[in-house]
N, C-alpha and C positions, 0 to 999 in steps of 0.2 A: 548481575541479577534481575529478576524483572518482579514485578506485584501487581497485586487491585488492591484495590481502597474504597471499603463500603464506609461511610458514614450515616450517623442519620442525628438528625436533632431537632429542639424543638422551634418553631418561629410565630410569630403576633400570628400567622397566616397559617400555624398546624405544622406538623409532623412532616420534614422533612426529607428525604434519603439522595446521597449523592454516589456516583462509583467515581473510581478513574486508575487509571495503568500508571506503571511508574516502572522506570527500569534505569539502572545504571550499573557503574562501574565505583572498584575498591585497588587500588593500590597498594598493597600493604607495603612496602617499601618507601613509598615517599608520601605516604599522606593522604594522597590526594585519592577525593572520594568525587564523581561525577553524577548527578542522578538528575532526569527529566522526568518532570509527574504532569498527567493533563487529565480535565473530566470529561468522562462518557455517560451517554445517557444509560445507559443499564449494563450490568454486572457480564450479559455474555460479551457484549460490547467490547469491554474493556479484555476479556478472555480470549476476543476473534483478534482484539493486535496486538498481542503478545505472538497469538498462531501464527500472525501472518511471518513476525520477526521471523520466531522458531522455524517454520516451514521454510523459508529464506534463507536459514544459514545453511540448513537439515538435506535440503533438497538442493538445494545450489542454484535458484535463483537471482537471476544475477541483475535483470533489466527486468522493466516493467513491460517489454516487448515481448517475452517470455511464456508469460501469463494473461495477456492483452486478450479483454475481450470482441471479439471480433464482430461484433456489433459499432465497435467505437471504431470512430473515424480516422485512424490511423494505418496507414500504412507502413511496414517492416523496417524500412530505410529512413522512414519521416526524425526530423529532431524530436529531441522532447518534451518542445515550449508549443504552443499555440501557436502559430500568423497563415500567411498564405493556404499555404499546402494545408493546412484544417481546416477552409475552406471549400476549397478544389475537389477536398477527399467528398466532405458533406453532400457540397452538388452532384458528385458522379452516383454517388451512394443511392441518394434519393431520385435523381434521375433512373438509376438502375432497379428500383424499387416501385418506381410505375411503371418502366417496360416491362417489370414481371407479373406485375397486377395485383403490387401488394399494397398499392394504397392507390383511391380515385385521384381524378385532376385536383375536383376539390381543395384533399388536401394539398398536394400538388402546389395548386397555385396560393392556399393562404401561402403555405410556404415560404416560395419567394414573394408574396406581399410581405412580410414581417422581416424577411432577407431584405426587401426593399427600403424597409421603413426604420428597422433599426439601425444601416450601414454599417451590416456588417463585417464589408470587403475593407472599411479601415481601421478598427481595430486591428487587423491581419496585416494590413500592408506600415501600421507603425512596427511593430512588431518584429517586421521580416530588417522595415531599416533598424530598429534601435540594435536588433540584434549583432548588424553588420557593422554599424560604426563599432559597439564596445570592443567586438573580436580585433576589429585595428586598432584603436587607441589604447586596449588596455588587452595585450593578448595572451601576459602572462601575470594574471591576478594573486595567485597564489606562490609563498616564499619556497623556494625549491627544499626545502629540509620537510616541508611538507609533501611538497610533489615526492620527493622518494620514498618517505614514510606511506603513501598511500599504494604506492606498486602493489600487486601483488605478490603474499609471499611463494618460494617452491614448496610442494607439494611437500616432502619431507618436513614441516616446519611445520602444516596445519596441526590442529587439536585435532585430538581424535575422542568421538563423545564414548563417556564414560557407558561401560554394560549396564548398567542401572538404566540410560536413556534412551540404549538399542530397545533393551527389555519394552520398555514403556512407550517407547514409536511402534515397535511392529502389535502391541495390544489396542491401542489407539485405534491405527488401520485396518486392524481385523473388527473391532467395535465399529469403527465409520461404514466397512464393507459389510455389515450385517445389516446395520440400520442408520444410513444416512440421514432421517431427517433426525435425529436424537442431536438435543440441543449440545453445544459444547462443552458445556460445563459439566452435563450430566455423564458423556466419555471420558471427560478425561477424571472425574471422580468414580467413575466403576473401575477406569484403567488402573487409576491410584488404589483400589480395593485389590482387586486382583493380582496388583503385584506387592501389598502388601508394606503399600507406603502410606507416607502422610502425606494430605493434597493440601 
């Protein structure tokens, strides 16, 4: 389940409005109910959080690398954390931009000056050292049951989307293709209305 929360209340400073996004799981057999809620700055942002989760499930996006912004200084085979490889990639990126004429020597010089002043290399080397130390001292932090549970299910056991969800997804794609600048909440509102569903 997923939900968007909108709350409005009066304080001594005036009327304040808050938004949040939540998702959870209900297991009827055990009565287990897990939920997570967090605040967002606006309603479209709350809806966008859910859309990111939904899209990763529907379009089978399994890693950040598959949707990584090409401007981010990460190579495809880099580990997910930032350490020395991030710094080397950043330097290679800034030098390439300088060679291509995208930035001038002044910007390039200030970038290196700030790099030196902030001792940017030090956190990278410390992170790399800490990751190597942790992988040697505690290689198997997860219980065996959790590791087994986390293995991917065979494809025949995958849940299939309902016909209603499939039609709704097609309608959302059609609306987005027609007007990509349309706000996300409007896209879903129009898609729900066209499908005759309640938003």
